[in-house]
C-alpha positions as CSV (number, residue, x, y, z in Angstrom):
1,M,-101.2,36.4,72.0
2,T,-101.2,32.6,72.8
3,L,-97.1,32.9,73.0
4,Y,-97.3,35.6,75.2
5,L,-100.0,34.2,77.8
6,F,-98.2,30.9,78.3
7,A,-94.7,32.9,78.8
8,T,-96.3,35.0,81.7
9,L,-98.0,32.3,83.4
10,L,-94.4,30.4,83.3
11,V,-92.6,33.4,84.6
12,S,-95.2,33.5,87.4
13,V,-95.0,30.1,88.3
14,L,-90.8,30.2,88.7
15,A,-91.1,33.5,90.8
16,V,-93.5,31.6,93.0
17,I,-90.7,28.7,93.4
18,V,-87.9,30.5,93.4
19,C,-89.2,32.9,96.3
20,G,-90.8,30.2,98.8
21,D,-92.1,31.4,101.8
22,A,-94.8,34.1,100.5
23,G,-94.3,36.1,104.0
24,R,-90.4,36.0,103.7
25,H,-90.7,37.5,100.5
26,A,-93.4,40.0,100.4
27,P,-91.7,42.4,98.2
28,V,-91.2,40.2,95.5
29,L,-94.9,38.9,95.8
30,T,-95.7,42.7,95.2
31,M,-94.0,42.7,92.3
32,L,-95.7,39.5,90.8
33,P,-98.5,41.7,89.1
34,L,-95.4,43.3,87.0
35,I,-94.1,40.6,85.5
36,P,-96.5,40.5,82.8
37,G,-96.0,43.8,81.7
38,L,-92.2,43.3,81.9
39,A,-92.4,40.2,79.6
40,W,-94.8,42.3,77.0
41,T,-92.6,44.7,76.6
42,A,-89.6,42.4,76.5
43,L,-91.3,40.6,73.6
44,C,-92.4,43.4,71.6
45,F,-88.9,45.2,71.9
46,G,-86.9,42.0,71.5
47,G,-88.7,40.9,68.4
48,R,-88.4,44.2,66.0
49,R,-84.8,44.2,67.6
50,L,-84.4,41.1,66.4
51,A,-86.4,41.2,62.8
52,A,-84.3,44.5,62.1
53,A,-81.3,42.6,62.4
54,R,-82.3,39.9,60.4
55,P,-81.2,40.4,56.4
56,N,-84.7,40.5,54.0
57,G,-85.1,37.0,52.5
58,P,-85.1,33.6,53.5
59,A,-81.9,32.3,52.0
60,L,-80.0,34.3,54.7
61,A,-81.6,33.3,57.8
62,D,-77.5,31.8,58.6
63,P,-75.5,34.9,59.2
64,S,-73.0,32.9,56.9
65,L,-73.2,33.1,52.7
66,S,-70.8,30.8,52.2
67,Q,-72.0,28.7,54.5
68,F,-75.5,28.8,53.4
69,A,-74.1,28.2,49.6
70,Q,-71.6,25.1,50.9
71,H,-74.7,23.5,52.0
72,S,-77.1,24.2,49.4
73,G,-78.5,21.4,47.2
74,Q,-79.0,23.6,44.2
75,P,-75.9,25.4,42.3
76,A,-74.8,28.3,44.0
77,V,-71.5,30.4,44.0
78,L,-70.1,33.1,45.9
79,A,-69.0,36.4,44.1
80,E,-66.8,39.1,45.4
81,S,-66.0,42.3,42.8
82,G,-67.1,40.0,39.7
83,R,-64.9,37.0,40.8
84,I,-65.6,33.4,41.7
85,A,-64.7,33.2,45.5
86,H,-66.3,29.9,46.4
87,A,-68.6,27.2,43.9
88,N,-70.3,24.4,45.6
89,R,-70.7,20.8,44.2
90,A,-73.9,21.0,42.8
91,L,-72.4,24.0,40.7
92,L,-69.2,22.2,39.9
93,K,-71.2,18.8,38.8
94,A,-73.6,20.7,36.9
95,L,-70.4,22.4,35.2
96,G,-68.5,18.9,34.7
97,L,-65.8,20.5,36.9
98,E,-66.2,18.2,39.9
99,E,-62.1,17.5,39.9
100,R,-61.3,21.2,39.2
101,G,-63.1,23.1,41.4
102,D,-60.0,25.2,42.9
103,E,-59.3,26.1,39.1
104,L,-62.4,28.4,39.3
105,I,-61.7,30.2,42.4
106,G,-60.3,33.5,41.3
107,M,-61.6,33.6,37.9
108,P,-64.0,36.1,36.2
109,L,-67.6,34.7,37.1
110,D,-68.6,35.7,33.2
111,N,-66.0,32.7,32.3
112,I,-68.9,30.3,33.0
113,V,-71.5,32.3,31.2
114,H,-72.5,32.2,27.7
115,P,-71.0,35.6,26.0
116,Q,-74.3,36.3,24.7
117,H,-75.2,36.9,28.3
118,H,-72.3,38.5,29.6
119,G,-74.2,42.0,29.8
120,R,-77.1,40.4,31.5
121,L,-75.0,39.2,34.1
122,A,-73.2,42.9,34.9
123,E,-76.7,44.1,34.8
124,L,-77.6,41.4,37.8
125,L,-74.0,42.6,39.8
126,G,-74.8,46.1,39.4
127,A,-78.3,46.4,40.8
128,D,-78.5,48.0,44.1
129,T,-81.4,45.8,45.1
130,P,-80.3,43.1,48.0
131,A,-81.9,40.7,46.1
132,C,-83.1,40.8,42.1
133,D,-83.9,37.5,39.6
134,G,-83.0,36.6,36.4
135,V,-82.4,34.4,33.4
136,I,-78.6,33.7,31.9
137,T,-76.9,30.9,30.2
138,L,-74.3,28.8,31.6
139,L,-71.8,26.7,30.1
140,R,-70.5,23.5,30.6
141,A,-67.0,22.4,30.7
142,D,-67.9,20.2,27.5
143,G,-69.6,23.0,25.7
144,V,-73.1,22.4,26.5
145,S,-75.1,25.1,27.7
146,W,-78.5,25.8,29.8
147,P,-80.4,28.5,30.5
148,A,-80.9,28.9,34.6
149,R,-82.8,31.0,36.7
150,V,-80.4,32.9,39.0
151,S,-81.3,34.7,42.2
152,L,-78.8,36.9,43.6
153,F,-78.4,38.0,47.5
154,R,-76.3,40.3,49.0
155,A,-74.9,40.7,52.7
156,D,-75.1,43.8,54.8
157,R,-71.5,46.1,54.4
158,S,-70.0,43.3,52.1
159,P,-68.8,43.0,48.7
160,M,-70.0,39.5,48.8
161,A,-72.9,38.3,46.7
162,L,-74.3,34.9,46.7
163,L,-75.8,33.4,42.9
164,H,-78.4,30.9,43.3
165,F,-78.9,28.7,39.8
166,S,-81.6,26.3,38.8
167,L,-80.9,22.8,38.1
168,P,-81.3,22.1,34.1
169,E,-84.0,19.7,35.5
170,D,-86.1,22.3,37.7
171,D,-88.1,23.2,34.5
172,G,-90.4,19.8,34.5
173,A,-88.5,18.5,31.7
174,G,-85.5,17.5,33.4
175,A,-85.2,13.9,32.1
176,D,-85.7,15.1,28.3
177,R,-82.9,17.9,28.5
178,H,-80.5,15.5,30.1
179,W,-80.9,13.4,26.9
180,G,-80.7,16.4,24.7
181,N,-77.4,17.6,26.0
182,R,-76.1,14.2,25.4
183,F,-77.3,14.0,21.9
184,V,-75.8,17.4,21.4
185,H,-72.9,16.5,22.8
186,G,-72.4,13.5,21.2
187,A,-73.5,14.5,17.6
188,G,-71.9,13.7,14.8
189,E,-72.9,17.4,13.0
190,I,-71.9,20.6,13.9
191,L,-74.9,21.9,15.8
192,F,-74.9,26.2,15.9
193,A,-77.8,28.5,17.2
194,L,-77.4,32.3,15.7
195,D,-78.9,35.5,17.7
196,A,-80.7,38.0,15.8
197,Q,-77.9,39.7,14.3
198,L,-76.5,36.2,13.0
199,H,-73.8,36.1,15.6
200,V,-72.9,32.7,16.9
201,A,-74.6,31.8,19.9
202,Y,-73.6,28.3,20.4
203,L,-71.5,25.5,19.0
204,N,-71.5,21.8,20.0
205,S,-68.5,20.0,20.8
206,R,-68.5,18.7,17.3
207,W,-66.9,22.3,16.0
208,E,-63.8,21.7,17.6
209,R,-63.3,18.3,16.7
210,S,-64.2,19.2,12.9
211,T,-62.3,22.5,12.6
212,G,-59.5,22.6,15.6
213,R,-60.6,25.7,16.7
214,P,-62.4,26.0,20.5
215,A,-65.7,26.8,20.4
216,A,-65.0,29.8,22.5
217,D,-63.1,31.6,19.7
218,S,-65.9,31.6,17.6
219,L,-68.9,32.3,20.1
220,G,-70.6,35.9,19.8
221,A,-68.8,36.4,16.2
222,P,-70.3,37.0,13.1
223,F,-71.5,33.9,11.4
224,L,-71.1,34.7,7.7
225,Q,-67.2,35.3,8.5
226,L,-67.2,31.5,8.5
227,F,-67.8,31.3,4.8
228,P,-66.3,32.4,1.5
229,V,-67.4,36.1,0.1
230,E,-68.6,34.5,-2.8
231,D,-71.5,32.4,-0.7
232,R,-72.6,35.0,1.9
233,A,-75.2,36.6,-0.6
234,A,-77.0,33.4,-0.9
235,L,-76.9,32.7,3.1
236,T,-77.7,35.9,3.9
237,K,-80.2,35.9,1.9
238,G,-82.1,33.1,3.2
239,L,-81.0,33.2,6.7
240,R,-83.0,36.5,6.8
241,Q,-85.9,35.0,5.0
242,L,-85.9,32.7,8.1
243,Q,-86.0,35.1,10.2
244,A,-88.5,37.0,8.8
245,G,-90.8,33.8,8.4
246,E,-90.6,34.1,4.7
247,R,-89.9,30.5,4.5
248,D,-89.7,27.1,7.4
249,G,-86.4,25.9,6.0
250,L,-82.5,26.6,4.5
251,T,-80.8,23.9,3.0
252,L,-77.5,25.1,1.1
253,E,-74.4,23.5,0.0
254,V,-71.5,25.8,1.2
255,R,-67.5,26.0,2.0
256,L,-66.4,26.5,5.5
257,L,-63.4,28.6,6.3
258,A,-63.2,27.8,9.9
259,A,-60.6,25.0,9.5
260,R,-57.1,25.4,10.7
261,T,-55.3,22.5,9.2
262,S,-56.8,22.8,6.1
263,G,-58.5,24.3,3.2
264,P,-62.3,25.2,2.8
265,R,-64.4,22.2,3.4
266,W,-67.8,21.7,1.6
267,V,-70.7,21.7,4.1
268,E,-74.4,21.4,3.9
269,L,-76.0,23.8,5.9
270,R,-79.6,22.9,7.0
271,A,-81.6,25.8,9.2
272,W,-84.4,26.6,10.7
273,P,-86.4,29.7,12.8
274,V,-86.1,28.9,16.5
275,E,-87.3,31.1,19.8
276,L,-84.0,31.3,21.7
277,P,-84.6,29.8,25.3
278,A,-83.3,32.9,27.0
279,G,-85.5,36.3,26.7
280,G,-87.6,35.0,24.1
281,E,-85.3,36.8,21.4
282,A,-85.7,35.5,17.6
283,G,-82.9,33.3,16.5
284,I,-81.7,30.4,14.4
285,A,-80.7,26.9,14.8
286,G,-79.1,24.6,12.3
287,M,-76.6,22.0,11.7
288,L,-73.6,21.7,9.3
289,L,-73.2,18.3,7.7
290,D,-69.6,17.3,6.3
291,I,-70.2,16.7,2.6
292,D,-66.6,17.6,1.4
293,Q,-65.9,14.3,0.2
294,R,-69.1,13.5,-1.7
295,R,-68.9,17.1,-3.5
296,R,-65.4,16.1,-4.6
297,G,-66.2,12.7,-5.7
298,E,-69.0,14.6,-7.6
299,E,-66.4,16.9,-8.9
300,A,-64.4,14.1,-9.7
301,L,-66.7,12.4,-11.8
302,R,-68.0,15.6,-13.1
303,A,-64.6,16.3,-14.4
304,Q,-64.8,12.5,-16.2
305,R,-67.6,13.2,-17.9
306,R,-66.6,16.1,-19.1
307,S,-63.6,14.5,-20.9
308,L,-65.8,11.6,-22.3
309,H,-68.0,13.7,-23.4
310,T,-65.1,15.7,-25.2
311,M,-63.4,12.5,-26.5
312,L,-67.0,11.3,-27.6
313,D,-67.1,14.6,-29.5
314,N,-64.0,14.6,-31.2
315,L,-64.3,11.0,-32.3
316,P,-64.7,10.6,-36.1
317,G,-68.0,8.3,-35.3
318,M,-70.8,8.1,-33.3
319,I,-71.4,6.0,-29.8
320,Y,-75.2,5.0,-29.5
321,R,-77.2,2.7,-27.0
322,G,-79.8,1.2,-28.7
323,Q,-83.0,-1.3,-29.3
324,N,-82.7,-4.3,-31.0
325,D,-85.6,-3.9,-33.4
326,K,-85.9,-3.5,-37.1
327,E,-86.0,0.0,-36.7
328,W,-82.5,0.3,-34.9
329,T,-84.1,2.8,-32.7
330,M,-81.5,4.8,-31.0
331,E,-81.7,5.6,-27.1
332,F,-78.3,7.8,-27.3
333,V,-75.7,9.0,-29.5
334,S,-73.0,11.4,-29.6
335,E,-72.5,14.3,-31.3
336,G,-70.9,12.6,-34.0
337,C,-73.8,11.6,-35.5
338,F,-74.4,14.4,-37.1
339,E,-71.2,14.4,-39.1
340,L,-71.6,11.1,-40.0
341,T,-75.0,11.3,-40.8
342,G,-76.5,14.8,-41.4
343,Y,-79.1,14.3,-38.6
344,T,-78.6,15.6,-35.0
345,P,-79.2,13.3,-32.0
346,L,-82.1,14.7,-31.0
347,E,-83.1,13.8,-34.7
348,L,-82.3,10.5,-34.3
349,V,-83.0,9.3,-30.7
350,D,-86.4,7.6,-30.6
351,N,-86.8,7.9,-34.2
352,R,-88.1,11.7,-34.2
353,S,-87.1,12.6,-37.8
354,A,-85.1,9.5,-38.8
355,S,-84.4,5.4,-37.7
356,F,-81.0,4.5,-38.0
357,A,-82.4,1.6,-40.3
358,D,-84.0,4.3,-42.5
359,L,-80.4,5.4,-43.1
360,I,-78.8,2.1,-44.1
361,H,-78.5,1.3,-48.0
362,P,-81.5,-0.9,-49.1
363,E,-79.3,-3.2,-50.4
364,D,-77.4,-3.8,-47.0
365,R,-80.2,-3.6,-44.6
366,D,-81.1,-7.6,-44.5
367,F,-77.5,-8.0,-44.4
368,V,-76.9,-5.6,-41.3
369,W,-80.0,-7.2,-39.6
370,N,-79.2,-11.1,-40.0
371,Y,-75.5,-10.9,-39.0
372,V,-76.1,-8.9,-36.0
373,Q,-78.8,-11.5,-35.0
374,M,-76.5,-14.2,-35.5
375,R,-73.9,-12.6,-33.2
376,L,-76.4,-11.3,-30.6
377,A,-77.5,-15.1,-30.3
378,R,-73.9,-16.0,-29.7
379,R,-73.6,-13.5,-27.2
380,E,-70.5,-12.3,-29.3
381,R,-69.2,-8.9,-30.1
382,Y,-70.3,-8.1,-33.9
383,E,-68.1,-6.1,-36.6
384,L,-69.3,-5.3,-39.8
385,S,-69.3,-2.8,-43.0
386,Y,-71.9,-1.3,-44.8
387,R,-73.2,1.3,-46.7
388,I,-75.7,4.2,-45.2
389,V,-77.1,6.8,-47.1
390,D,-76.5,10.6,-45.1
391,R,-79.0,13.3,-45.1
392,D,-77.8,14.7,-48.4
393,G,-78.4,11.8,-50.8
394,Q,-74.3,10.7,-50.6
395,T,-73.6,7.0,-49.8
396,R,-71.0,6.4,-47.4
397,W,-69.2,3.2,-46.0
398,V,-69.4,2.7,-42.5
399,W,-67.5,0.3,-39.9
400,E,-69.5,-0.9,-36.7
401,Q,-68.5,-2.6,-33.9
402,G,-70.8,-3.2,-30.9
403,R,-72.3,-5.9,-28.5
404,G,-75.3,-7.0,-26.6
405,I,-75.7,-5.5,-23.2
406,H,-77.2,-7.9,-20.5
407,S,-78.5,-7.7,-16.8
408,S,-76.7,-9.8,-13.9
409,R,-79.8,-12.2,-14.5
410,G,-78.8,-12.7,-17.9
411,E,-81.7,-10.3,-19.3
412,F,-81.2,-8.6,-22.7
413,L,-80.9,-4.5,-22.3
414,G,-80.3,-3.0,-25.6
415,L,-77.3,-2.6,-27.8
416,E,-74.0,-0.1,-27.5
417,G,-71.5,0.3,-30.0
418,F,-70.0,2.7,-32.4
419,I,-70.2,3.8,-35.9
420,T,-67.2,5.4,-37.8
421,D,-67.3,6.4,-41.8
422,V,-64.4,4.3,-43.7
423,S,-65.2,6.0,-47.0
424,S,-61.8,7.0,-47.9
425,S,-60.2,4.1,-46.4
426,R,-62.7,1.8,-48.4
427,E,-61.9,3.8,-51.4
428,A,-57.9,3.3,-50.4
429,Q,-58.9,-0.3,-50.3
430,E,-60.9,-0.2,-53.8
431,E,-57.9,1.6,-55.7
432,A,-55.4,-0.6,-54.3
433,R,-57.3,-3.6,-55.4
434,R,-57.9,-2.3,-58.7
435,R,-54.4,-1.6,-59.2
436,L,-53.8,-5.2,-57.8
437,F,-56.0,-6.5,-60.8
438,F,-56.0,-3.6,-63.3
439,D,-53.2,-1.5,-64.6
440,N,-54.1,1.9,-63.3
441,A,-52.8,3.6,-66.3
442,T,-54.3,1.6,-69.2
443,G,-57.1,0.1,-67.7
444,L,-56.3,-3.5,-68.8
445,L,-55.9,-6.1,-66.6
446,G,-53.5,-6.8,-63.9
447,F,-51.0,-9.4,-64.9
448,S,-51.1,-11.4,-61.7
449,L,-55.2,-11.8,-62.4
450,F,-54.3,-12.5,-66.4
451,L,-52.1,-15.1,-64.9
452,D,-54.7,-16.7,-62.6
453,R,-57.3,-16.5,-65.6
454,L,-55.0,-18.1,-67.9
455,Q,-54.3,-21.1,-65.9
456,H,-57.8,-21.9,-64.8
457,V,-58.4,-21.6,-68.9
458,F,-55.0,-23.8,-69.4
459,V,-56.6,-26.3,-66.6
460,H,-60.3,-26.6,-67.4
461,S,-60.4,-26.4,-71.5
462,T,-58.8,-29.9,-71.4
463,I,-61.5,-31.1,-69.0
464,A,-64.6,-29.1,-70.8
465,G,-62.9,-29.2,-74.1
466,Y,-63.4,-25.6,-75.0
467,P,-60.5,-24.0,-77.7
468,F,-58.5,-20.7,-76.5
469,M,-55.4,-18.5,-77.7
470,V,-52.7,-17.1,-76.2
471,V,-51.2,-14.3,-78.2
472,H,-48.6,-12.0,-77.4
473,L,-47.8,-8.4,-79.1
474,A,-44.4,-6.9,-78.7
475,I,-43.8,-3.0,-79.8
476,L,-40.1,-4.0,-81.4
477,S,-39.4,-0.1,-82.1
478,L,-39.7,0.7,-78.1
479,E,-35.9,1.0,-77.6
480,R,-35.9,3.8,-80.4
481,I,-38.3,5.7,-79.1
482,A,-36.8,5.9,-75.6
483,A,-34.1,6.7,-77.3
484,E,-34.6,9.3,-79.9
485,H,-37.7,11.1,-77.3
486,G,-36.9,9.7,-73.8
487,P,-38.1,6.9,-71.7
488,A,-41.3,9.1,-70.4
489,M,-42.2,9.0,-74.2
490,A,-41.8,5.3,-74.1
491,E,-43.8,4.7,-71.5
492,R,-46.6,7.0,-73.2
493,V,-46.6,4.9,-76.1
494,L,-47.2,1.6,-74.0
495,V,-50.1,3.5,-72.4
496,E,-51.7,4.8,-75.2
497,S,-51.5,1.7,-77.4
498,G,-52.8,-0.4,-74.3
499,K,-56.1,1.8,-74.4
500,R,-56.6,0.8,-77.8
501,L,-57.0,-3.1,-77.0
502,R,-59.5,-2.3,-74.5
503,V,-62.1,-2.9,-77.0
504,L,-61.4,-6.8,-76.6
505,H,-62.3,-7.1,-72.8
506,S,-65.3,-9.1,-71.7
507,D,-66.0,-11.6,-69.1
508,C,-63.5,-14.4,-71.0
509,N,-61.2,-12.4,-72.8
510,C,-58.8,-10.1,-71.6
511,V,-55.3,-8.3,-72.0
512,T,-52.6,-7.5,-70.1
513,R,-49.2,-5.5,-70.2
514,H,-46.4,-8.2,-70.5
515,G,-42.7,-6.9,-70.8
516,S,-42.5,-4.5,-74.0
517,G,-45.7,-5.6,-75.4
518,F,-48.9,-6.9,-74.4
519,A,-50.7,-10.8,-73.7
520,V,-53.7,-11.3,-74.9
521,L,-56.5,-14.3,-73.7
522,I,-59.1,-15.2,-76.0
523,S,-61.5,-17.8,-74.8
524,D,-64.8,-17.0,-75.9
525,F,-65.1,-17.2,-79.6
526,R,-68.7,-15.9,-80.1
527,P,-69.3,-13.6,-83.2
528,A,-70.5,-10.9,-80.7
529,V,-68.0,-10.8,-78.5
530,L,-65.6,-10.7,-81.2
531,A,-67.2,-8.1,-83.3
532,W,-64.1,-5.4,-83.0
533,A,-62.4,-8.0,-85.3
534,G,-64.8,-7.2,-88.0
535,A,-65.8,-10.5,-90.5
536,L,-64.7,-13.9,-89.2
537,P,-64.9,-17.0,-91.0
538,E,-67.7,-18.8,-89.8
539,A,-65.3,-20.9,-87.4
540,P,-63.4,-17.9,-85.6
541,A,-61.6,-20.6,-83.4
542,S,-60.5,-22.6,-86.6
543,P,-56.8,-21.9,-88.0
544,Q,-58.3,-19.3,-90.5
545,G,-59.9,-17.3,-87.8
546,R,-57.0,-17.5,-85.4
547,A,-55.0,-16.0,-88.1
548,R,-57.7,-13.3,-89.1
549,L,-57.9,-12.2,-85.2
550,T,-53.7,-12.0,-85.2
551,A,-53.8,-9.7,-87.8
552,T,-56.7,-7.6,-86.5
553,L,-54.5,-7.5,-83.7
554,V,-51.6,-6.2,-85.1
555,E,-53.4,-3.7,-87.1
556,L,-54.5,-2.2,-84.1
557,L,-51.3,-1.4,-82.7
558,A,-49.7,-0.6,-85.7
559,H,-51.2,2.5,-86.6
560,P,-49.1,5.9,-85.9
561,L,-49.7,7.5,-82.6
562,R,-49.7,11.3,-82.3
563,I,-48.1,12.5,-78.7
564,D,-47.3,16.0,-78.2
565,G,-46.9,16.8,-81.7
566,H,-45.2,13.6,-82.5
567,A,-46.1,10.8,-85.1
568,I,-44.6,7.9,-83.9
569,G,-44.8,5.0,-86.3
570,L,-44.9,1.3,-84.2
571,D,-42.8,-2.0,-85.5
572,V,-45.2,-4.8,-83.7
573,G,-44.3,-8.3,-83.4
574,V,-47.1,-10.9,-82.6
575,G,-46.5,-14.7,-81.6
576,E,-49.1,-17.0,-80.6
577,A,-48.5,-19.8,-78.3
578,P,-48.2,-23.1,-79.1
579,A,-50.7,-26.2,-78.5
580,Q,-51.9,-26.9,-74.9
581,A,-49.9,-30.3,-75.0
582,A,-46.7,-28.8,-75.8
583,C,-46.7,-26.7,-72.7
584,A,-46.1,-27.6,-68.8
585,D,-48.5,-24.6,-67.2
586,A,-50.0,-21.2,-68.1
587,Q,-46.7,-19.5,-67.6
588,A,-44.5,-21.6,-69.9
589,M,-47.0,-20.7,-72.9
590,L,-47.0,-17.4,-72.2
591,I,-42.9,-17.3,-72.2
592,E,-43.3,-19.2,-75.7
593,A,-46.0,-16.9,-77.1
594,A,-43.1,-14.0,-76.2
595,R,-40.6,-15.9,-77.6
596,R,-42.0,-16.3,-80.7
597,A,-43.0,-12.1,-80.9
598,Q,-39.5,-10.8,-81.0
599,A,-39.4,-10.9,-84.7
600,P,-41.7,-8.5,-86.7
601,V,-44.1,-9.1,-89.0
């Protein structure tokens, strides 16, 4: 009303000035009262007509939508029939396409919209109202997305539509969102989001760098198709539990099939339930951490351990780690301990059923302890053989090799070593030793040991002044027996004859095979030792006593033998070695006794 009064007054004043002289312009003065009415009519009708011609909404006060979009400080785009006709600088900057604006012209509008919201965009463009609002998610060139509120305006009688978007900073958390986008874009892990149907709703730029596939190729695709069939059951169950609120988080190690240039890669999937920003839909967000190298390393380590366990289980013995105490407490033993001792690893570890010290032969326990402690004090490896008594009470010879374990600071940590059964080799050694020193067939002393004893007596008898005698008994009929009955029979005659002479054996007296007969050494003339010779003179070492002993030896051999039904008589020759002074050494004495025995008695 104030505007109306002011306009009426202004028109009246202008009329008076223009008209000048009131007398000359009486008709005009008579129209002055009508001027306010004319002004009121023009103001009312002109205002209504202008209001009817103006579009509904403040955004289109300018008759050109393109000019409004171009000069708007917020992202805006003009779309015609679903295609981009114009995009302002604010939108190009928000999308990261400042230098590529021409490429957008003519492209479908949904190229800059997240696939999940293509349907929502179609609803906005298809609405009949001249203006409407909504929320859609836009996609930047680097794959980062943000939910934006959009206002859509249409011009009269034109297919053109203006879409006006809010900036990411407009929600009051602009700085946080800006840094969040940078973090998501530069993250070293694959970040993803799933919709309610477990379809891929978002992937960050790390997806393409890791798999070689553009994120757009996987958006909207079922998430489970990215994983092998055998991994999908556990993954589906876990994701559904997240959606149902049955768990707060999910962590799984699965294989990813998305890579183009390589096979499946192991990833650690970490996921949690979220409410997607657009539309309040329940979804899932998470990340995929590349653990392929670690898993392959673990697989290689497990294979190595399997090979090591297989090797340890097949060793004829046991590997151990234990403490250096009197009980030899075991902290670890391999499966080979069962075959060696009769006890399982569970029974030996920590002395649950028996300590290893209990298994060592009582006569060898002190030796084993002292020997190992001596080597440990010198920080040397130890190797030793000793006897153990297994669970069945059998005595076994074992060989052990081990060492002390020390930390980098020199602290003693324990013992590690290997124990194996050497009973068979020990028996073989004993057999070889016995064969070296004893005749296997007759049980008499071996010739080398006999000669060694004879040499010892030969040297020390002069110093000590004790007597001894060396006699050679020759079986003169041995060649005849071999000719009549064969060489095997001759050998059996020697063996059976030698068994008769075993009665001579004592600590000092002994017999051995020598040539075609036997050599006898007697250095102990005590009657108790010479009981096999019967009654002897008071001085067995005298010439009379020596003669009696020689005769008894001939009698022992001269009795006929019965072998395989054959009665075989023997012709025996005997020769006693000369006095010690007449011989240079024991070998010469033995040779002379054999020479003298060639004539039959």
